[in-house]
All heavy atoms as an XYZ file, in Angstrom:
659
protein
N      14.306     -3.650     -2.516
C      13.647     -3.807     -1.204
C      12.456     -2.915     -1.219
O      12.457     -1.765     -1.563
C      14.664     -3.358     -0.104
C      14.040     -3.463      1.280
S      15.136     -2.673      2.491
C      15.565     -4.085      3.365
N      11.341     -3.523     -0.743
C      10.029     -2.805     -0.676
C      10.037     -1.871      0.548
O      10.572     -2.211      1.580
C       8.878     -3.770     -0.578
C       8.641     -4.492     -1.865
O       9.055     -3.954     -2.904
O       8.043     -5.596     -1.821
N       9.428     -0.750      0.371
C       9.297      0.260      1.496
C       8.220     -0.319      2.425
O       7.354     -1.094      2.062
C       8.897      1.601      0.958
N       8.313      0.070      3.714
C       7.329     -0.348      4.703
C       6.303      0.664      4.792
O       6.526      1.808      5.054
C       8.082     -0.560      6.031
C       8.976     -1.763      6.101
C       8.271     -3.102      5.942
O       7.167     -3.275      6.504
O       8.805     -3.965      5.237
N       5.053      0.278      4.612
C       3.901      1.175      4.690
C       2.999      0.670      5.777
O       3.063     -0.530      6.180
C       3.152      1.269      3.328
C       4.041      1.830      2.270
C       4.424      1.080      1.176
C       4.490      3.119      2.369
C       5.244      1.619      0.243
C       5.366      3.694      1.403
C       5.701      2.895      0.294
O       6.531      3.428     -0.654
N       2.139      1.528      6.327
C       1.328      1.181      7.500
C       0.303      0.110      7.172
O      -0.204     -0.497      8.144
C       0.618      2.490      7.885
C       1.092      3.530      6.995
C       1.992      2.931      5.975
N      -0.004     -0.166      5.930
C      -0.999     -1.189      5.608
C      -0.440     -2.031      4.482
O       0.369     -1.666      3.689
C      -2.349     -0.621      5.198
C      -2.267      0.380      4.085
C      -3.050      0.026      6.427
C      -3.599      0.996      3.711
N      -0.956     -3.288      4.436
C      -0.619     -4.212      3.355
C      -1.699     -4.030      2.262
O      -2.884     -4.161      2.545
C      -0.625     -5.610      3.898
C      -0.184     -6.688      2.869
C      -0.085     -7.974      3.530
C       0.397     -9.115      2.643
N       0.360     -9.156      1.260
N      -1.290     -3.651      1.065
C      -2.235     -3.292      0.062
C      -3.004     -4.569     -0.452
O      -2.440     -5.594     -0.671
C      -1.579     -2.664     -1.155
C      -0.848     -1.379     -0.796
C       0.463     -1.131     -0.828
C      -1.482     -0.147     -0.276
N       0.719      0.136     -0.400
C      -0.424      0.797     -0.096
C      -2.760      0.171      0.011
C      -0.656      2.057      0.416
C      -2.977      1.473      0.514
C      -1.981      2.370      0.730
N      -4.303     -4.382     -0.625
C      -5.170     -5.409     -1.199
C      -5.375     -4.990     -2.674
O      -5.969     -3.940     -2.957
C      -6.510     -5.417     -0.483
C      -7.502     -6.369     -1.059
O      -7.281     -6.951     -2.181
O      -8.572     -6.614     -0.443
N      -4.926     -5.797     -3.625
C      -5.030     -5.434     -5.029
C      -6.493     -5.334     -5.571
O      -6.729     -4.799     -6.639
C      -4.190     -6.472     -5.764
C      -4.168     -7.618     -4.818
C      -4.272     -7.070     -3.461
N      -7.404     -5.842     -4.790
C      -8.769     -5.842     -5.234
C      -9.637     -4.606     -4.767
O     -10.768     -4.510     -5.091
C      -9.561     -7.065     -4.772
O      -9.610     -7.096     -3.373
C      -8.815     -8.365     -5.243
N      -8.941     -3.741     -4.077
C      -9.605     -2.573     -3.496
C      -8.863     -1.328     -3.769
O      -7.606     -1.313     -3.808
C      -9.733     -2.690     -1.948
C     -10.545     -1.639     -1.219
C     -12.040     -1.725     -1.545
O     -12.692     -2.628     -1.043
O     -12.549     -0.842     -2.270
N      -9.535     -0.220     -4.084
C      -8.885      1.056     -4.335
C      -8.020      1.439     -3.140
O      -8.448      1.302     -2.023
C      -9.881      2.162     -4.637
C     -10.584      2.014     -5.944
C     -11.973      1.825     -5.996
C      -9.898      2.174     -7.120
C     -12.635      1.708     -7.146
C     -10.567      2.071     -8.373
C     -11.923      1.844     -8.334
O     -12.567      1.708     -9.573
N      -6.865      1.982     -3.418
C      -5.940      2.365     -2.315
C      -6.563      3.495     -1.439
O      -6.419      3.465     -0.267
C      -4.602      2.737     -2.845
C      -3.828      1.518     -3.284
C      -2.353      1.851     -3.523
N      -1.694      0.521     -3.858
C      -0.403      0.401     -3.894
N       0.448      1.412     -3.682
N       0.114     -0.801     -4.205
N      -7.270      4.370     -2.080
C      -7.883      5.512     -1.234
C      -8.870      4.968     -0.281
O      -8.981      5.472      0.845
C      -8.424      6.629     -2.131
C      -9.723      6.331     -2.862
C     -10.921      6.518     -2.212
C      -9.674      5.889     -4.186
C     -12.096      6.264     -2.868
C     -10.848      5.589     -4.868
C     -12.101      5.792     -4.261
O     -13.246      5.545     -4.885
N      -9.579      3.899     -0.641
C     -10.563      3.262      0.270
C      -9.815      2.548      1.385
O     -10.179      2.651      2.560
C     -11.497      2.272     -0.470
C     -12.377      1.520      0.497
C     -12.323      3.043     -1.501
N      -8.736      1.912      1.011
C      -7.913      1.196      2.105
C      -7.343      2.204      3.084
O      -7.286      1.882      4.311
C      -6.815      0.355      1.387
C      -7.338     -0.762      0.584
C      -6.202     -1.537     -0.103
O      -5.421     -2.192      0.586
N      -6.110     -1.401     -1.455
N      -6.894      3.355      2.550
C      -6.291      4.357      3.476
C      -7.379      4.913      4.337
O      -7.242      5.060      5.561
C      -5.634      5.447      2.660
C      -4.361      4.886      1.928
C      -5.240      6.640      3.539
C      -3.823      5.789      0.873
N      -8.604      5.174      3.773
C      -9.678      5.689      4.596
C     -10.078      4.657      5.644
O     -10.263      5.049      6.796
C     -10.874      6.031      3.661
N     -10.105      3.415      5.275
C     -10.445      2.327      6.233
C      -9.459      2.293      7.385
O      -9.719      2.086      8.518
C     -10.536      1.001      5.555
C     -11.720      0.862      4.631
O     -12.675      1.622      4.770
O     -11.752     -0.121      3.811
N      -8.124      2.416      7.018
C      -7.011      2.372      7.995
C      -7.140      3.528      8.961
O      -7.015      3.335     10.192
C      -5.668      2.396      7.288
C      -4.521      2.242      8.201
N      -3.683      3.280      8.525
C      -4.100      1.178      8.874
C      -2.748      2.875      9.340
N      -2.943      1.570      9.603
N      -7.391      4.718      8.435
C      -7.497      5.916      9.297
C      -8.773      5.765     10.192
O      -8.781      6.111     11.415
C      -7.506      7.215      8.497
C      -6.087      7.382      7.882
C      -7.897      8.384      9.393
C      -6.018      8.565      6.846
N      -9.884      5.204      9.626
C     -11.101      4.999     10.372
C     -10.755      4.055     11.525
O     -11.289      4.271     12.667
C     -12.191      4.457      9.526
C     -13.493      4.203     10.269
C     -14.625      3.735      9.448
O     -14.533      3.631      8.211
O     -15.704      3.447     10.057
N      -9.992      3.011     11.281
C      -9.615      2.065     12.290
C      -8.901      2.790     13.413
O      -9.039      2.497     14.598
N      -7.981      3.725     13.064
C      -7.255      4.445     14.094
C      -8.177      5.344     14.923
O      -7.940      5.570     16.086
C      -6.185      5.307     13.409
C      -5.076      4.483     12.853
C      -4.022      5.344     12.161
O      -4.307      6.286     11.496
N      -2.724      5.082     12.425
N      -9.233      5.844     14.305
C     -10.196      6.636     15.085
C     -10.991      5.741     15.983
O     -11.210      6.052     17.166
C     -11.147      7.387     14.076
C     -10.354      8.447     13.329
C     -12.297      8.036     14.843
C     -11.086      9.062     12.155
N     -11.424      4.574     15.497
C     -12.222      3.676     16.282
C     -11.449      3.082     17.472
O     -12.020      2.864     18.541
C     -12.757      2.526     15.423
C     -13.674      3.011     14.263
C     -14.925      3.759     14.713
O     -15.407      3.563     15.824
N     -15.371      4.705     13.873
N     -10.140      2.805     17.221
C      -9.355      2.209     18.340
C      -8.740      3.223     19.280
O      -8.091      2.879     20.245
C      -8.284      1.251     17.875
C      -7.088      1.898     17.137
O      -6.905      3.133     17.284
O      -6.354      1.201     16.479
N      -8.979      4.507     19.029
C      -8.545      5.606     19.960
C      -7.126      6.084     19.623
O      -6.657      6.988     20.358
N      -6.504      5.558     18.614
C      -5.196      6.120     18.200
C      -5.280      7.553     17.835
O      -4.421      8.355     18.195
C      -4.539      5.231     17.083
O      -4.445      3.899     17.513
C      -3.204      5.771     16.698
N      -6.315      7.884     17.053
C      -6.672      9.252     16.680
C      -7.911      9.632     17.485
O      -8.929      9.001     17.349
C      -6.941      9.353     15.198
C      -5.754      9.218     14.265
C      -6.199      9.159     12.800
C      -4.771     10.350     14.517
N      -7.807     10.610     18.346
C      -8.901     10.938     19.213
C      -9.587     12.235     18.746
O      -9.141     12.910     17.870
C      -8.368     11.220     20.696
O      -7.390     12.278     20.582
C      -7.733     10.003     21.250
N     -10.761     12.462     19.365
C     -11.570     13.635     18.932
C     -10.748     14.898     18.976
O     -10.007     15.183     19.935
C     -12.685     13.813     19.973
C     -13.579     15.009     19.725
C     -14.602     15.172     20.822
O     -14.986     14.118     21.472
O     -15.077     16.319     21.055
N     -10.804     15.695     17.918
C     -10.055     16.946     17.806
C      -8.664     16.763     17.258
O      -8.026     17.753     17.023
N      -8.185     15.545     17.111
C      -6.785     15.370     16.676
C      -6.726     15.769     15.194
O      -7.614     15.460     14.414
C      -6.419     13.885     16.789
N      -5.596     16.371     14.890
C      -5.413     16.776     13.464
C      -4.737     15.697     12.719
O      -3.807     15.029     13.211
C      -4.473     18.015     13.430
N      -5.218     15.437     11.544
C      -4.542     14.495     10.658
C      -3.321     15.195     10.094
O      -3.306     16.379      9.941
C      -5.489     14.088      9.454
C      -6.751     13.318      9.815
C      -7.438     12.910      8.478
C      -6.487     12.115     10.629
N      -2.308     14.379      9.792
C      -1.125     15.055      9.148
C      -1.538     15.673      7.838
O      -2.519     15.322      7.284
C      -0.195     13.785      8.958
C      -0.655     12.765      9.949
C      -2.104     12.982     10.030
N      -0.713     16.555      7.376
C      -0.949     17.282      6.111
C      -0.934     16.280      4.968
O      -0.285     15.209      5.066
C       0.099     18.307      5.922
N      -1.607     16.615      3.886
C      -1.655     15.763      2.712
C      -0.299     15.237      2.221
O      -0.100     14.027      2.005
C      -2.394     16.473      1.539
C      -3.853     16.840      1.890
C      -2.374     15.664      0.262
C      -4.806     15.714      2.119
N       0.678     16.097      2.056
C       2.025     15.631      1.613
C       2.649     14.597      2.575
O       3.228     13.615      2.148
C       2.848     16.870      1.516
C       1.896     18.020      1.411
C       0.683     17.565      2.170
N       2.448     14.830      3.837
C       2.991     13.877      4.841
C       2.297     12.535      4.830
O       2.975     11.521      4.864
C       2.902     14.514      6.268
N       0.975     12.580      4.671
C       0.236     11.305      4.544
C       0.597     10.589      3.250
O       0.726      9.352      3.208
C      -1.254     11.546      4.585
C      -1.825     11.831      5.976
C      -3.303     12.273      5.797
C      -1.697     10.659      6.891
N       0.763     11.338      2.112
C       1.157     10.715      0.903
C       2.490      9.976      1.017
O       2.686      8.879      0.519
C       1.217     11.746     -0.236
N       3.427     10.636      1.698
C       4.733     10.012      1.886
C       4.623      8.844      2.815
O       5.194      7.768      2.611
C       5.722     11.025      2.541
C       7.083     10.507      2.637
C       8.135     11.517      3.082
O       7.966     12.716      2.801
O       9.086     11.128      3.766
N       3.800      8.914      3.879
C       3.663      7.850      4.848
C       3.083      6.586      4.196
O       3.534      5.486      4.470
C       2.705      8.297      5.960
C       2.363      7.272      6.984
C       1.381      7.806      8.048
O       1.217      8.964      8.220
N       0.702      6.819      8.786
N       2.061      6.801      3.337
C       1.447      5.651      2.684
C       2.084      5.268      1.324
O       1.716      4.265      0.769
C      -0.048      5.928      2.479
C      -0.829      5.860      3.798
C      -1.162      6.971      4.460
C      -1.235      4.641      4.223
C      -1.902      6.901      5.653
C      -1.947      4.486      5.408
C      -2.306      5.659      6.108
O      -2.973      5.594      7.300
N       2.994      6.157      0.840
C       3.669      5.842     -0.407
C       2.725      5.951     -1.649
O       2.833      5.164     -2.581
N       1.834      6.947     -1.578
C       0.905      7.161     -2.681
C       0.966      8.589     -3.176
O       1.553      9.451     -2.536
C      -0.557      6.755     -2.278
C      -0.629      5.256     -1.917
C      -0.968      7.595     -1.116
N       0.229      8.855     -4.259
C       0.139     10.230     -4.762
C      -0.756     11.050     -3.877
O      -1.619     10.585     -3.151
C      -0.467     10.231     -6.182
N      -0.540     12.339     -3.891
C      -1.294     13.233     -3.028
C      -2.794     13.167     -3.335
O      -3.637     13.250     -2.408
C      -0.811     14.691     -3.199
C       0.484     14.935     -2.641
C       0.987     16.378     -2.876
N       2.351     16.536     -2.307
C       2.955     17.710     -2.279
N       2.377     18.776     -2.697
N       4.121     17.757     -1.792
N      -3.135     13.008     -4.632
C      -4.589     12.936     -4.970
C      -5.251     11.702     -4.333
O      -6.409     11.664     -4.071
C      -4.787     12.866     -6.471
C      -4.638     14.230     -7.101
S      -5.705     15.543     -6.348
C      -7.322     14.885     -6.580
N      -4.485     10.651     -4.117
C      -5.021      9.438     -3.414
C      -5.424      9.766     -2.014
O      -6.463      9.359     -1.543
C      -3.974      8.314     -3.462
O      -3.622      7.995     -4.878
C      -4.527      7.044     -2.835
N      -4.582     10.587     -1.361
C      -4.840     11.011      0.018
C      -6.038     11.966      0.017
O      -6.941     11.865      0.875
C      -3.568     11.668      0.653
C      -2.427     10.695      0.748
C      -3.939     12.249      2.028
C      -2.699      9.395      1.581
N      -6.065     12.855     -0.950
C      -7.223     13.840     -1.022
C      -8.486     13.014     -1.095
O      -9.489     13.337     -0.439
C      -7.034     14.767     -2.220
C      -8.377     15.555     -2.493
C      -5.870     15.708     -1.985
N      -8.536     12.015     -1.961
C      -9.760     11.176     -2.064
C     -10.093     10.420     -0.802
O     -11.232     10.314     -0.416
C      -9.614     10.199     -3.329
C     -10.798      9.429     -3.600
C     -12.032     10.319     -3.988
N     -13.187      9.551     -4.058
C     -14.305      9.679     -3.327
N     -14.347     10.696     -2.418
N     -15.332      8.945     -3.450
N      -9.043      9.905     -0.172
C      -9.264      9.200      1.102
C      -9.847     10.129      2.178
O     -10.822      9.730      2.889
C      -7.922      8.602      1.629
N      -9.377     11.312      2.207
C      -9.934     12.273      3.179
C     -11.386     12.642      2.822
O     -12.233     12.729      3.705
C      -9.112     13.556      3.230
C      -9.732     14.645      4.054
C      -7.679     13.280      3.824
N     -11.651     12.761      1.554
C     -13.088     12.936      1.099
C     -13.988     11.826      1.568
O     -15.099     12.064      2.034
C     -13.120     13.079     -0.419
C     -12.569     14.391     -0.936
C     -12.485     14.409     -2.490
O     -12.839     13.373     -3.155
O     -12.075     15.432     -3.024
N     -13.497     10.616      1.495
C     -14.258      9.442      1.988
C     -14.500      9.589      3.538
O     -15.653      9.375      3.961
C     -13.571      8.135      1.614
C     -14.165      6.954      2.376
C     -13.548      7.897      0.150
N     -13.501     10.023      4.209
C     -13.603     10.162      5.675
C     -14.648     11.220      5.989
O     -15.416     11.111      6.953
C     -12.272     10.388      6.342
C     -11.316      9.261      6.308
C      -9.897      9.724      6.683
C     -11.741      8.133      7.156
N     -14.624     12.340      5.238
C     -15.635     13.382      5.426
C     -17.012     12.819      5.152
O     -17.932     13.088      5.945
C     -15.293     14.562      4.532
C     -16.453     15.639      4.497
C     -13.975     15.291      4.979
N     -17.134     12.110      4.056
C     -18.445     11.502      3.696
C     -18.985     10.600      4.806
O     -20.142     10.484      5.063
C     -18.327     10.736      2.390
C     -18.149     11.648      1.179
C     -17.748     10.889     -0.109
O     -17.735      9.639     -0.038
O     -17.448     11.558     -1.113
N     -18.056      9.924      5.421
C     -18.439      8.977      6.536
C     -18.703      9.692      7.871
O     -19.117      9.099      8.824
C     -17.314      7.908      6.734
C     -17.106      6.975      5.647
C     -15.939      6.022      5.915
N     -15.650      5.158      4.825
C     -14.684      4.248      4.776
N     -13.789      4.188      5.792
N     -14.532      3.457      3.702
N     -18.447     11.007      7.884
C     -18.699     11.795      9.049
C     -17.689     11.637     10.126
O     -17.923     11.905     11.301
N     -16.440     11.206      9.766
C     -15.390     10.890     10.764
C     -14.472     12.070     10.962
O     -13.895     12.178     12.028
C     -14.640      9.616     10.343
C     -15.416      8.370     10.315
C     -14.658      7.263      9.649
C     -15.896      7.980     11.696
N     -14.303     12.869      9.917
C     -13.373     14.040     10.076
C     -14.044     15.257      9.492
O     -15.056     15.148      8.723
C     -12.023     13.787      9.315
C     -11.294     12.609      9.898
C     -12.255     13.688      7.770
N     -13.565     16.376      9.828
C     -14.056     17.668      9.313
C     -12.866     18.443      8.806
O     -11.758     18.449      9.420
C     -14.792     18.458     10.347
C     -13.983     18.804     11.542
C     -15.432     19.692      9.738
N     -12.983     19.076      7.631
C     -11.887     19.899      7.056
C     -12.205     21.317      7.359
O     -13.352     21.844      7.044
C     -11.850     19.662      5.529
C     -11.368     18.354      5.169
C     -11.342     17.971      3.638
C     -11.448     19.072      2.671
N     -11.388     18.634      1.350
N     -11.248     22.031      7.912
C     -11.384     23.482      8.209
C     -10.434     24.227      7.374
O      -9.192     24.064      7.424
C     -11.108     23.719      9.699
C     -12.011     22.975     10.736
C     -11.544     23.263     12.135
C     -13.473     23.379     10.489
N     -11.002     25.060      6.526
C     -10.183     25.771      5.503
C      -9.016     26.509      6.169
O      -9.259     27.314      7.113
C     -11.075     26.756      4.708
C     -10.382     27.429      3.614
N      -9.927     26.870      2.460
C      -9.913     28.745      3.558
C      -9.303     27.723      1.743
N      -9.314     28.890      2.366
N      -7.847     26.320      5.707
C      -6.671     26.958      6.225
C      -6.189     26.444      7.574
O      -5.139     26.935      8.035
N      -6.872     25.431      8.130
C      -6.421     24.961      9.401
C      -6.068     23.459      9.406
O      -5.157     23.009     10.105
C      -7.543     25.139     10.461
C      -7.759     26.614     10.739
C      -8.601     26.877     11.965
N      -8.039     26.239     13.122
C      -8.812     25.722     14.083
N     -10.118     25.824     13.998
N      -8.245     25.158     15.118
N      -6.736     22.659      8.554
C      -6.403     21.255      8.437
C      -7.697     20.388      8.543
O      -8.759     20.850      8.468
N      -7.385     19.093      8.758
C      -8.475     18.124      8.869
C      -8.364     17.533     10.235
O      -7.375     17.111     10.681
C      -8.261     17.052      7.771
O      -8.191     17.648      6.501
C      -9.379     16.035      7.809
N      -9.549     17.472     10.927
C      -9.604     17.050     12.316
C     -10.640     15.911     12.505
O     -11.653     15.895     11.865
C      -9.953     18.249     13.221
C      -8.961     19.378     13.098
C      -9.067     20.342     12.076
C      -7.921     19.436     13.987
C      -8.160     21.361     12.005
C      -7.002     20.439     13.902
C      -7.085     21.425     12.895
N     -10.358     15.113     13.484
C     -11.245     14.075     13.867
C     -12.493     14.677     14.530
O     -12.351     15.494     15.471
C     -10.603     13.024     14.868
C     -11.574     11.985     15.303
C      -9.346     12.391     14.143
N     -13.679     14.202     14.071
C     -14.905     14.760     14.649
C     -15.265     14.007     15.952
O     -14.830     12.873     16.085
C     -16.068     14.522     13.679
C     -16.015     15.414     12.464
C     -17.182     15.193     11.618
N     -18.343     15.667     12.369
C     -19.463     16.118     11.822
N     -19.609     16.040     10.513
N     -20.512     16.476     12.537
N     -16.062     14.569     16.723
C     -16.603     13.919     17.905
C     -17.494     12.752     17.476
O     -18.339     12.920     16.553
C     -17.463     14.871     18.749
C     -17.806     14.264     20.099
C     -18.529     15.241     20.908
N     -19.936     15.024     20.669
C     -20.916     15.751     21.117
N     -20.705     16.823     21.807
N     -22.142     15.447     20.854
N     -17.298     11.601     18.013
C     -18.034     10.405     17.567
C     -19.132     10.178     18.581
O     -18.999     10.378     19.810
C     -17.097      9.200     17.582
C     -15.892      9.326     16.615
C     -16.321      9.646     15.206
O     -17.101      8.941     14.616
N     -15.808     10.772     14.687
N     -20.315      9.791     18.059
C     -21.420      9.478     18.945
C     -21.155      8.303     19.840
O     -20.413      7.353     19.409
C     -22.601      9.209     17.985
C     -22.011      9.008     16.645
C     -20.635      9.606     16.711
N     -21.675      8.308     21.042
C     -21.450      7.162     21.950
C     -22.317      6.006     21.558
O     -23.396      6.149     21.024
C     -21.818      7.549     23.385
C     -21.033      8.750     23.890
C     -19.622      8.389     24.227
C     -18.844      9.608     24.799
N     -17.520      9.650     24.436
N     -21.751      4.807     21.793
C     -22.519      3.560     21.564
C     -22.288      3.100     20.123
O     -22.783      2.203     19.547
């Protein structure tokens, strides 16, 4: 029996990109709001059923997109999004 994950994997796209896109969607639809902390890397890895390094790369993509900020020793948080 296959485990249930929050997204259906597309075999033509890297999983870290799919995870970053999924989290970005949660930010855009308001599920994750400004200042919200993302779960820790191990928790996200378990949630998505991937290796921790896949989550690390997904978070790097979100940082590059300007959607989250990593605060050393505190975690990763949703950034304030510009209006419009």
